[in-house]
TINU-44718 format. One line per 4 residues: number of its first residue (from 1); their letters; for each residue x, y, z of C-alpha. Coordinates in Angstrom, 1 decimal. Each point is the difference from the previous one (the first is absolute). Example, Ala and Ser with C-alpha at 12.3 -4.5 7.8 and 13.67 -1.06 7.14 Angstrom:
<pts>
1) AS) 12.3:-4.5:7.8 ~ 1.4:3.4:-0.7 .
</pts>
This chain:
<pts>
1) XXXX) 101.5:25.8:-5.1 ~ -1.0:0.2:3.7 ~ 2.7:0.9:2.5 ~ -0.4:-1.0:3.6 .
5) XXXX) 1.9:2.4:2.2 ~ 1.1:-1.2:3.4 ~ 0.1:2.6:2.8 ~ 1.1:-0.2:3.6 .
9) XXXX) 0.7:2.5:2.8 ~ 2.9:2.3:-0.8 ~ 0.2:-0.8:-3.7 ~ 2.1:2.5:-2.0 .
13) XXXX) -2.2:2.5:-1.7 ~ 1.8:0.4:-3.4 ~ 0.6:-3.8:-0.2 ~ -3.7:-0.2:-0.5 .
17) XXXX) -1.2:3.2:-1.6 ~ 2.7:0.4:-2.6 ~ -0.9:-3.3:-1.6 ~ -3.7:0.6:0.6 .
21) XXXX) 0.3:3.3:-2.0 ~ 1.5:-2.0:-2.9 ~ -2.3:-3.1:0.1 ~ -3.1:2.2:0.3 .
25) XXXX) 0.8:1.5:-3.4 ~ 0.0:-3.3:-1.9 ~ -3.4:-0.5:-1.7 ~ -2.0:-2.8:1.6 .
29) XXXX) 2.4:-0.6:2.9 ~ -1.7:-0.1:3.4 ~ 1.5:0.1:3.5 ~ -1.3:-1.0:3.4 .
33) XXXX) 1.7:0.5:3.4 ~ 0.2:-2.9:2.4 ~ 1.3:-0.6:3.5 ~ 0.0:-3.0:2.4 .
37) XXXX) -3.3:0.9:1.8 ~ -1.3:2.8:-2.2 ~ -1.0:3.5:1.2 ~ 2.0:3.2:0.1 .
41) XXXX) 3.8:-0.4:-0.2 ~ 2.2:2.9:1.0 ~ 3.6:0.8:-0.6 ~ 2.6:2.3:1.6 .
45) XXXX) -1.0:2.8:-2.3 ~ -3.5:0.0:1.3 ~ -1.5:-1.5:-3.2 ~ -3.0:-2.2:0.7 .
49) XXXX) -1.3:-2.4:-2.7 ~ -3.2:-2.1:0.2 ~ 0.8:-3.6:-0.8 ~ -1.7:-3.3:-0.4 .
53) XXXX) 1.1:-3.1:1.9 ~ 2.1:-2.7:-1.5 ~ -3.0:-2.3:0.4 ~ -1.8:2.0:-2.7 .
57) XXXX) 2.7:-0.5:-2.6 ~ -0.7:-2.2:-3.0 ~ 0.2:-3.7:0.9 ~ 1.2:-0.9:-3.5 .
61) XXXX) 2.9:1.6:-1.9 ~ 1.0:3.6:0.9 ~ 1.2:2.1:-2.9 ~ 2.7:2.0:1.9 .
65) XXXX) 1.0:0.2:3.6 ~ 1.7:3.2:1.1 ~ 2.0:0.2:3.3 ~ 1.5:3.3:1.1 .
69) XXXX) 2.7:0.6:2.6 ~ 0.1:2.1:3.1 ~ 1.1:-0.2:3.6 ~ -3.0:-2.2:0.7 .
73) XXXX) 1.7:-2.8:-2.0 ~ 2.5:-0.4:2.8 ~ -2.7:-1.1:2.4 ~ -2.0:-2.1:-2.4 .
77) XXXX) 3.0:-2.0:-1.2 ~ 0.0:-1.6:3.5 ~ -3.6:-1.1:-0.2 ~ 0.0:-3.5:-1.5 .
81) XXXX) -3.8:0.0:-0.6 ~ 0.1:3.3:-1.9 ~ 2.9:-1.2:-2.2 ~ -1.8:-3.3:-0.7 .
85) XXXX) -3.1:2.0:-1.1 ~ 2.1:2.1:-2.2 ~ 1.6:-3.1:-1.5 ~ -3.4:-1.5:-0.8 .
89) XXXX) -1.1:3.2:-1.8 ~ 3.2:0.2:-1.9 ~ -0.1:-3.6:-1.1 ~ -3.4:0.5:-1.7 .
93) XXXX) 1.0:3.3:-1.6 ~ 1.1:0.2:-3.7 ~ 2.4:2.8:0.9 ~ 1.4:1.3:3.3 .
97) XXXX) 1.5:3.4:0.3 ~ 1.9:1.4:3.1 ~ 1.5:3.4:0.8 ~ 2.7:0.7:2.5 .
101) XXXX) -0.1:-2.3:3.0 ~ -3.1:-1.8:-1.3 ~ 2.5:-2.4:-1.6 ~ 1.1:-1.0:3.5 .
105) XXXX) -3.5:-1.1:0.8 ~ -0.2:-2.0:-3.2 ~ 3.5:-1.5:0.5 ~ -0.9:-1.1:3.5 .
109) XXXX) -2.8:-2.2:-1.5 ~ 2.6:-1.9:-1.9 ~ -1.5:0.9:-3.4 ~ 3.2:1.9:-1.0 .
113) XXXX) 2.3:-2.9:0.7 ~ 2.3:-0.4:-3.0 ~ -1.3:3.1:-1.6 ~ 1.5:3.4:-0.7 .
117) XXXX) -1.4:3.0:2.0 ~ 0.9:3.4:1.3 ~ -1.2:2.4:2.7 ~ 0.5:3.4:1.7 .
121) XXXX) 3.7:0.8:0.1 ~ -0.1:1.6:3.4 ~ -1.5:-3.2:1.5 ~ 1.8:-2.5:-2.3 .
125) XXXX) 2.0:-1.8:2.7 ~ -3.1:-0.5:2.1 ~ -2.0:-1.2:-3.1 ~ 2.7:-2.6:-0.8 .
129) XXXX) -0.6:-1.7:3.4 ~ -3.6:-0.8:-1.1 ~ 1.3:-2.7:-2.3 ~ 3.5:-1.3:-0.6 .
133) XXXX) -1.3:-2.0:-3.0 ~ -1.0:3.1:-2.0 ~ 2.5:1.4:-2.5 ~ 0.0:3.6:1.2 .
137) XXXX) 1.1:2.5:-2.7 ~ 1.0:3.2:1.8 ~ 0.8:2.2:-3.0 ~ -3.3:-0.6:-1.7 .
141) XXXX) -2.7:2.6:-0.2 ~ -2.5:-2.8:-0.4 ~ 0.2:-3.7:-0.9 ~ -2.4:-2.3:-2.0 .
145) XXXX) 0.3:-3.7:0.6 ~ -2.9:-2.0:-1.4 ~ -3.3:1.4:1.4 ~ 1.9:1.9:2.7 .
149) XXXX) 0.8:3.7:-0.3 ~ 2.0:1.5:2.9 ~ 1.2:3.6:0.2 ~ 2.4:2.1:2.1 .
153) XXXX) -1.3:2.6:2.4 ~ -3.0:2.3:-0.3 ~ 0.2:1.9:-3.3 ~ 1.6:-3.0:-1.7 .
157) XXXX) -3.5:-1.6:0.2 ~ -1.1:2.5:-2.7 ~ 2.7:-1.1:-2.4 ~ -0.9:-3.7:0.7 .
161) XXXX) -3.8:0.8:-0.4 ~ 0.7:1.6:-3.4 ~ 2.0:-3.0:-1.0 ~ -2.8:-2.3:1.0 .
165) XXXX) -2.4:2.2:-2.1 ~ 2.3:-0.3:-2.9 ~ 0.2:-3.8:0.3 ~ -3.8:-0.3:0.2 .
169) XXXX) -1.4:2.9:-2.0 ~ 2.9:1.1:-2.2 ~ 2.8:2.6:0.0 ~ -2.2:2.6:-1.6 .
173) XXXX) -2.5:-0.1:2.8 ~ 2.8:0.1:2.6 ~ 1.6:3.0:-1.6 ~ -3.2:1.9:-0.3 .
177) XXXX) -0.7:-0.5:3.7 ~ 3.5:1.1:0.9 ~ -0.5:3.2:-2.1 ~ -3.4:0.6:1.4 .
181) XXXX) 1.2:-0.1:3.6 ~ 3.2:2.0:-1.0 ~ 2.2:-2.8:1.3 ~ 3.5:-0.7:-1.3 .
185) XXXX) -0.2:-3.8:-0.3 ~ 3.3:-1.8:0.7 ~ -0.2:-2.9:-2.4 ~ 3.4:-1.6:0.9 .
189) XXXX) -1.0:-2.5:2.7 ~ 3.6:-1.0:0.8 ~ 1.2:3.4:1.3 ~ -1.1:1.7:3.2 .
193) XXXX) 1.8:3.2:0.8 ~ -1.0:-0.5:3.6 ~ 2.0:-3.2:0.4 ~ 2.4:0.5:2.8 .
197) X) 2.8:-2.2:-1.5 .
</pts>
């Protein structure tokens, strides 16, 4: 499994590195960071990550595309060219995972039309404006609909990542990883204690 992780300025740190910690412990799974133009990408926490440009991504099928959230999503959602690039990458991906407001970027592309999805509860009303055709599930910790996995905010990405590992590599592997990182995995995808309603 090769996971292509999309970064952009002001991405949310734990959105990325929680799941990265999990994916990195699955035997033979590889990860690569990408951004629109490549180079160093920084977030508000001062974390800088070296990335390859979208142009260097596989031209054929992509195993898994991973899209985090962050305040930068609120700017990028207004950039039609960026959303179109993201759409093209997602269309040729076997699986697409989003954390937090990353689901707003994907929904804006139209790929979540008619599908169930969730997002960060503190930003939920804004996220819903990205697509009126998406079936937004506010109470869910994460949602799986076909090849799309969307999670609530920040730490919820770790629960979703473990669920994705379970689906691809088995429950034993997922449980071993959760134990190794001393993480209490919430396996009930339908309940998010941070839901405001």
